[in-house]
N, C-alpha and C positions, 0 to 999 in steps of 0.2 A: 316882523317885517316893517321896514320903514315905509310909512304911508306915502311919503313924497317921492321916494326913489324906487320902491318895489323890491329893495334888497332885504334879506333876512336881518332882523334886528341884531345889533351888535351887543357885546358884553358892556361896552362903554355906555350905550343907551340904557341898558337894564340897570347899570350902576347908578345912572342919573335918576331913574325912577326910584331906585332903592334909597338914594340920599334925600330925595324929596319927601319920601315917607320917613320922616325922622322917627327913629325908633327909641323907645324907652326900655326899661327893664321888662323882662318877659317871665313872670313867675309861672305861667302856664305852659310856656314853650321854651325851656332853657336850652334845648339842643338847637332850635331854629335860630337863636341869636348867634350862635357860633357859626352856622352855615352862611348867614348873611354877611358876617364880618370877615369871612375867609376869602381874601382876594384871589387866591389861587384856585378856588372852586368855581367851575362854570355855573352860570346862573340856573341852568337846568337842574343842578343839584341842590339849589337853595330850598329850604323847608317852605312848603306852601306854594311852590312854583312847579307847574307841570308843563312839560314840553311835548310836542307832537313826536310820536315815534316814527311817523311817516314823513314828516316835513321838519325834522330837527334842523336848527335849534329854535323853532318857532314856539312861543309860549301860547298854550291853549287854555290854561286855567290858573287862577290865583285864588288860593284858599287860605285866607289870612284872618280868620275869626279870632278875636281876643288876643291879638298880637301886640297890644299896647302901641299901635301906630298913632303918631300925631302928625302935625303939619297939614298939608293940603294934598288933594289928589292932583298930580301934575298933568299939565296939558299933553305931555308926551305919552300919556297912557294911550292916546289915539294911535300911536305907532304899533301897538300890539294887535295888528289887524287879524291875527289868527285866533284871538281870544274868544272862547265860547262861554266861559264861566268866570265871573268875578264875584267872589264871596268874601266880603270885608266887613262884616258886622261887628258890633261891640268893640270899637276902638275909640280913638279920640281925635278923629279927623275933623278938621274945620274948613271954613271957606266954602266956596261954591263948587258945585259939580261942573267940571269944565265942559264946554260945548263940544270939545274934540272927542268926547266919548261917543258921539254920533258916527265916528269913523270906524267903530268896531262892528262892522256889518255882518260878522259871524256870531255875535254875542247872542246867547240864548237865555242866560241866567245872570241877573244883576241883583246883588244884595249889599246895600250900603246902610242898613238899618242900625240904630243905636250908636250913632256918632254925634257930631256937633255941626253938621253941614247946614249951611244957610243959603240965602238967595233963592232963585227960582229953579224949577225943574227945567233943564234945557230942552227947547223944542226939537233940537237935533236928535234927541233920543229916539225919535220915530224913524230915523235913518237906520237904526239897528232893527231891520225889518224881520229878523228871525227871533226877536225877543219873545220868550214864553212866560218868564217869571220875573217880576220887578218888585223889589221890596226896598222902599226908601223910608220906612216908618221910623218913628222916634228920633227925629232930627229937629231942626228949626227952619225947615224950608217954608218959603212964603210965595206969594203970587198965586197964580191960578193953575189948575190942572191943564196941561197943554192940550189943545184941540187935536194936535198932530198925533197924539197917542192912539187916536182912533184909526190910524193907518197901520198900526201894528197888528196885522190880521192873525198872527200866530199867538197873540197874547192869551195866556191862560189864567194868570194870577197877578193881581195888581194891589199891592199893599202900600198905602200912603198915610196910614194912621199916625196920630200924635205928632203933627206938624203945625204950621200956621197958615195953611192954605185957605184961600178964599175964592169967591166966584162960584160958578156953577159946575156941575158934573157934565162934561161934554156929551152931547146927545149921541155922538158916534160910538161911544163906548158901549152903548146898548145894542149895537149891531154886530159886535165882535162875536163870531160864531163859536170860537173856542174858549171864550171867557168863562171860567168856572168860579172865580173868587174876585169880588170887588170890595175892598176894605179901605175907604178913605175916612175912617172914624176919627173923632176928636180933632177936628179942625174948625174952620169957620165957613164951611161950604154953604152956599145959599141956593135958592131957586128950587126947581122941581126935579124929581127923579126922572131920568130919561125915559121917554114913553116906550122906546123899543126894548128896554131892559126886561128880560124874561122871554124874548123871542127865540133864544137859542136853547136847545136841549142840553147844553153843557153847563148851564148856570147852576151852581150848588149853594153859594154862600154870598150874601149881601149884608155888609155891616156898615151902616151909616150913622152910628150912634154919636151923640154929642156934636151936632152941627146945628145949622139954622135953616134946614130944609123946610119948604112949604108945599102946599098943594096936596093932591090926593095920591093914594097908592095906584100906580098905573095898572090897567086891566091885564096887560101881558104879564106883569110881574106877579099879580095875584093869582093868575091862572097857570103859572109855570108848573109843568109836570116833573121838573127835576130839582126844584129849589128845596134845600134842606134846612137852611138857616136864614132868617130875615130879622135883622135888628135895626130898628129905627128909633130907639130910645133917645129921649131928650132932644127933640127937634120942635118944629112948629107945624107939623102935619095936621091936615084937617080932613073933613069928609067922614063917611061911614066906613067901617071895617068891611072889606069885601067878603062875602060869604064863602067865596072860593078858597080863601086862605085857611079857614077853619075846617074846610072839607077836603083839603089837599091830602093826597095819599103819599106825598113825599116829604112834606114839611115836618121837621122834628123840633125846631125851636122858633118861636114867634114872640118877639119882644117889641111892643108898640107903646110902652109906658112913657109918661111925661111928654105928651103931645096934646092936641086939641081935637081928637077924634070924637064924633058925636054919634047919636043913634044907639041902637041896642046891639048886644052880642048876637051874631047870627046863629040860628039854630043849626045843628048838625044833621045832615042827611045821610052821611056815611057811618057805618058801624066799625069801630076800632081803628080810626085814623092814627098814624104813628106819632102824633104830637106829644113831646115830653115836657116842654117848657112853654107856658102861656102867660105872658106878662102884659097886662092891659091897664096897670095902675096909673092914677093921676091923669085922667082924661076927662071928657065931659059926657061919658056914656050914661045911658039911662035905661028905663024899662026894668024888666025882671031878668034875673040870671036864669038862662034856659036849663031845664033839667037834662037836656041832651048832652050837656058837658060831661055827664057821667059816662058817656060813650068813649071818652078819652081813656081807654084802659091802660095806656102806657104813660099817662101824665104823672110827672114827678113834682112839678112846681107850678103853682097857680097864684098869680097876683092880680087882684081885682079892686083893691082898695082905692079910696079917694076918687070915687066916681059918684053918680047920682042914681044908683040902683034902688029899686023899691021891692018890697015883698021879702019872702024868706029865702034862705039859702037852700037849694034843692037837696033833698035827702040823697039823691043819686050820687052826689059828689063824695059823700062819705063811703061809697062803695069802691072808689078808685084805690086799688090795692097798694100802689107804691107812692101815693101822694105824700109829699113831705109835710111834717107838722109845722114847718116854717112858712107854709103857704099863707097868704094874707087875703082874706075875703072881706 
């Protein structure tokens, strides 16, 4: 549909989008190349293009992974107002994400990962108020994470890793009740972890590795009853490790290495917590290694090196059945 006129999108406009996505050879999709070059074939028959069966000929999905697309995402993409899914990872698209993408108010899924996109994440993305999954990872995006993304109340998964983003994590992201995955790893993000992160029972995975975050682990995050993965490796985090993290009955992977955490390893009060990976290396931890670590019956990997521990390694750790010999104490 043409966003300006309300009419169904024409073949001419789809051809314009096609030509703006300059195509190269397609070793993985030889048949799709023929369909896109066939001028007599309606665009609903193009490989990777799905049209609505109920509202033909409106385009509802673009599935163009590894199509060897280059060029830029055209501004007229905003005319595809019935689009619910845009899956275009692993191509060679460059330039900026056009702000017109905010006109796609039916969009639920957006994946532009593993391209060469640059510039800022457009704040207009929040106008796609049905967005559930956003993956912009492995590009060259810079600027800050838009505060406006906190308005996407349906957001479930937000992947922004391996870009050049800076500034803080918007506090409002911590209040999104449906957010299950937050992955802005390997950027230059600064500031504190949002205090409200962990307030939702939907949260499963938080990966903030390789940034410049500071401050303490927020109490709500430490006490989350749904969190399964927390990776804060290689930041500038401080304070003590909350005992709630090691006593969590949901957490399976905890990686806090290469930070500035102090104090001792909290003792375990629960028997048989599900933790499988515990990585606390290269901090300023001290005291003795608690013998209660032997209660981690599911533990497979343990890294405690490069700290200031005293005393002996507890015998109980040797009783952990599946602990890898590559663990470093």
